[in-house]
C-alpha positions in Angstrom: 24.5 -140.0 -38.8 21.4 -140.0 -36.4 18.9 -136.5 -36.7 20.1 -134.3 -33.6 15.9 -134.1 -33.2 14.7 -137.9 -32.4 11.3 -137.0 -33.2 12.5 -135.7 -36.5 12.5 -139.3 -37.9 8.6 -139.5 -37.1 8.1 -136.5 -39.4 7.3 -136.3 -43.0 7.0 -133.0 -44.4 5.7 -129.9 -43.1 5.0 -130.8 -39.1 2.2 -129.2 -37.5 2.1 -129.6 -33.8 -0.7 -129.7 -31.6 0.6 -129.4 -27.9 -3.0 -130.1 -26.2 -4.0 -133.4 -26.6 -6.4 -133.2 -23.5 -9.8 -135.2 -24.1 -7.6 -136.7 -27.5 -8.1 -140.2 -26.0 -9.4 -141.8 -28.7 -8.3 -142.8 -32.6 -11.1 -140.8 -33.5 -11.2 -137.9 -31.5 -7.5 -137.4 -32.6 -8.1 -138.2 -36.0 -10.9 -135.6 -36.6 -8.3 -133.1 -34.8 -5.9 -134.2 -37.1 -7.5 -133.5 -39.9 -8.8 -130.3 -39.0 -5.5 -128.8 -38.6 -3.9 -130.2 -42.3 -7.3 -129.0 -43.5 -6.3 -125.9 -42.6 -3.0 -125.7 -44.4 -4.2 -128.0 -47.4 -7.6 -128.5 -49.7 -9.1 -132.0 -48.7 -6.1 -133.5 -47.0 -5.8 -137.6 -47.9 -4.5 -139.6 -44.7 -2.0 -142.1 -45.4 -1.2 -143.4 -41.8 -0.8 -142.6 -38.4 0.7 -143.6 -35.3 -0.2 -143.8 -31.3 3.1 -143.8 -29.3 1.3 -144.4 -26.2 -0.5 -147.6 -27.1 2.1 -148.8 -29.6 -0.6 -149.1 -32.6 -0.6 -147.5 -36.0 -1.5 -147.9 -39.2 -1.2 -149.6 -41.5 -0.2 -152.9 -40.4 1.7 -153.8 -43.9 5.2 -154.6 -43.4 6.8 -152.3 -45.7 10.5 -153.6 -47.0 13.6 -154.7 -44.8 15.1 -151.2 -43.7 14.9 -149.7 -40.6 12.5 -147.3 -40.8 8.6 -148.6 -39.3 6.4 -149.6 -42.0 3.9 -146.5 -41.3 6.6 -144.0 -42.1 7.6 -146.1 -45.1 4.1 -146.6 -46.5 3.3 -142.5 -46.2 6.5 -141.8 -47.4 5.7 -144.0 -50.4 2.3 -142.4 -51.2 4.0 -139.0 -50.9 3.2 -138.0 -47.6 3.8 -134.0 -47.3 2.7 -132.9 -44.0 2.6 -134.6 -40.4 0.4 -133.5 -37.3 1.7 -134.6 -34.3 -0.5 -134.4 -31.5 1.1 -133.9 -28.1 3.6 -137.0 -27.7 1.1 -139.3 -28.4 -0.6 -138.8 -32.0 1.3 -138.6 -35.3 -0.7 -138.2 -38.6 0.8 -138.3 -42.0 -1.1 -136.7 -44.8 -0.7 -136.2 -48.1 -2.1 -132.3 -49.3 -2.9 -130.6 -52.4 -2.2 -126.7 -51.7 -3.4 -125.7 -54.9 -5.9 -123.0 -55.7 -9.2 -123.4 -54.7 
């Protein structure tokens, strides 16, 4: 059974959505915005994977298994990604968060 929201297949853990992607034309600009958003939720978020849907790019470029999930999802999921930051409809960033007390 497919999820009712197709976007849900791109989400691991909690989802933070930044609707405004104006001025975030490069990977580095989008990565900084995503890290800032993740830093507001967890301590020292670790970026595990990312996806640029507009340019059909992603990292890591490894083939991960032979399942139906795309490699960036398999990679991030297998390493414990528990936070997804989506920027507009273009960018997805997957983080591992530590949410303990500082």
